[in-house]
C-alpha positions as CSV (number, residue, x, y, z in Angstrom):
1,M,-23.5,247.2,43.5
2,L,-20.9,245.3,45.5
3,T,-21.8,241.6,46.0
4,E,-20.9,239.6,49.0
5,A,-18.3,237.6,47.0
6,D,-16.7,240.9,45.8
7,A,-16.6,242.2,49.4
8,M,-14.9,239.0,50.6
9,A,-12.4,239.1,47.8
10,S,-11.5,242.7,48.6
11,I,-10.9,241.7,52.2
12,E,-8.6,238.9,51.1
13,R,-6.6,241.1,48.8
14,S,-4.0,243.4,50.3
15,D,-4.1,247.0,49.5
16,P,-0.7,248.0,47.8
17,A,-1.1,251.6,49.1
18,I,-1.5,250.4,52.7
19,L,1.4,248.0,52.5
20,G,3.5,250.7,50.7
21,H,2.8,253.1,53.5
22,L,3.8,250.5,56.1
23,L,7.1,249.8,54.3
24,A,7.8,253.5,53.9
25,E,7.2,254.1,57.7
26,H,9.5,251.2,58.5
27,R,12.2,252.3,56.1
28,E,12.2,255.8,57.6
29,L,12.5,254.4,61.1
30,F,15.2,252.0,60.1
31,Q,17.1,254.9,58.5
32,Q,17.0,256.9,61.8
33,L,18.1,253.9,63.8
34,S,20.9,253.1,61.3
35,N,22.1,256.7,61.3
36,L,22.3,256.7,65.1
37,R,24.1,253.4,65.1
38,A,26.6,254.7,62.6
39,A,27.2,257.8,64.6
40,L,27.9,255.7,67.7
41,A,30.2,253.3,65.8
42,T,33.1,255.7,66.3
43,E,35.8,254.0,68.4
44,S,37.6,257.2,69.3
45,P,35.3,259.0,71.8
46,P,34.4,262.5,70.7
47,G,34.0,265.5,72.9
48,C,31.1,266.2,75.1
49,D,29.4,268.3,72.4
50,R,29.2,265.3,70.2
51,V,27.7,263.2,73.0
52,R,25.0,265.8,73.5
53,E,24.3,265.9,69.8
54,V,23.8,262.1,69.6
55,V,21.7,262.1,72.7
56,S,19.6,264.9,71.2
57,A,19.2,262.8,68.0
58,I,18.1,259.9,70.2
59,G,15.5,262.2,71.7
60,G,14.3,263.0,68.2
61,L,14.0,259.3,67.5
62,R,12.0,259.0,70.6
63,S,9.5,261.6,69.3
64,H,9.3,259.9,65.9
65,L,8.8,256.5,67.6
66,A,6.0,257.9,69.8
67,D,4.2,259.2,66.8
68,H,4.7,255.9,64.9
69,F,3.4,253.9,67.9
70,H,0.4,256.2,68.3
71,Q,-0.5,255.5,64.7
72,E,-0.2,251.8,65.2
73,E,-2.3,252.0,68.4
74,T,-5.1,254.0,66.9
75,G,-6.2,251.8,64.0
76,G,-3.1,250.9,62.2
77,F,-1.8,247.9,60.3
78,L,-2.0,245.6,63.3
79,E,-5.6,246.3,63.9
80,E,-6.3,245.6,60.2
81,S,-4.4,242.4,60.4
82,V,-6.5,241.2,63.4
83,A,-9.7,242.2,61.5
84,R,-8.6,240.0,58.7
85,M,-7.4,237.1,61.0
86,P,-8.8,237.3,64.5
87,R,-6.5,234.6,65.8
88,L,-3.7,237.2,65.6
89,G,-5.3,239.3,68.4
90,A,-3.0,238.0,71.1
91,A,0.2,238.6,69.1
92,A,-0.9,242.1,68.1
93,T,-1.7,242.9,71.8
94,E,1.7,241.7,72.8
95,V,3.4,243.8,70.1
96,L,1.4,246.9,71.1
97,G,2.2,246.2,74.8
98,Q,5.9,246.6,74.1
99,H,5.5,250.3,73.0
100,P,5.6,251.9,76.5
101,Q,8.8,250.0,77.5
102,L,10.6,250.9,74.2
103,L,9.7,254.6,74.8
104,A,10.8,254.3,78.4
105,D,14.1,252.8,77.3
106,L,14.8,255.9,75.2
107,D,13.6,258.2,77.9
108,A,16.0,256.6,80.3
109,L,18.9,256.8,77.8
110,V,18.3,260.5,77.3
111,A,17.9,261.2,81.0
112,R,21.1,259.4,81.8
113,F,23.3,260.9,79.1
114,G,21.6,264.1,78.1
115,D,23.7,266.3,80.4
116,A,27.2,265.4,79.4
117,R,29.2,268.5,80.2
118,T,32.6,267.6,81.3
119,A,35.2,264.8,81.2
120,P,35.0,261.8,81.2
121,C,32.9,262.1,78.0
122,A,34.7,259.0,76.7
123,E,32.9,257.0,79.3
124,E,29.6,258.7,78.5
125,W,30.1,257.8,74.9
126,R,30.7,254.1,75.6
127,G,27.6,254.2,77.9
128,V,25.4,255.7,75.2
129,R,26.7,253.2,72.7
130,G,26.0,250.2,75.0
131,A,22.6,251.5,76.0
132,F,21.6,252.2,72.4
133,E,22.8,248.8,71.2
134,A,20.6,247.1,73.9
135,F,17.7,249.3,72.8
136,M,18.4,248.3,69.1
137,A,18.2,244.6,70.0
138,R,14.8,245.1,71.7
139,M,13.6,247.3,68.9
140,Q,14.6,244.8,66.2
141,A,12.8,242.0,68.0
142,H,9.8,244.2,68.3
143,E,9.8,245.0,64.6
144,R,10.2,241.3,63.7
145,A,7.2,240.4,65.8
146,E,5.2,243.3,64.3
147,N,6.1,242.4,60.8
148,A,5.1,238.8,61.4
149,V,1.6,239.8,62.5
150,V,1.1,242.1,59.6
151,Q,2.5,239.6,57.1
152,Q,0.2,236.9,58.4
153,G,-2.8,239.3,58.5
154,Y,-2.3,240.4,55.0
155,N,-1.1,237.0,53.8
156,E,1.7,239.0,52.2
157,D,5.4,238.7,52.3
158,L,6.6,242.3,53.0
159,G,10.1,241.5,51.7
160,I,11.5,242.7,55.0
161,D,14.5,240.7,56.3
162,D,13.7,239.0,59.6
């Protein structure tokens, strides 16, 4: 039989499987973001086909991110962090509130550049790169805020660079 002391101790301990899942999710997301950033790092603008390929990959990132956000919004790590430390409620609400805008940023990027068909694709490429870099800055700030809530809630250093 589980005593009250045992129950409290289990609440205080972080579950390595849960934190491992969180880290795996964030690594996968970071890898997708890094791959896109690397693809856009080319100084010499490619043809319109390459612009469309990268914009399509950004659309794929958008789908992945929507799934990721849905998991967070329906009982994910943020909710667990708040259950452990209710004072984190406002910070968690703020982080979750950023999700629609981040998805809208990617939607706007795809809508703006998804139909590159003719010259000047070089200008399209620079536009995609600039828009994606702006998105990356917002996404990184979002991830830092999310990680801070989870780390505080689990009283655990996730080992993620801020």
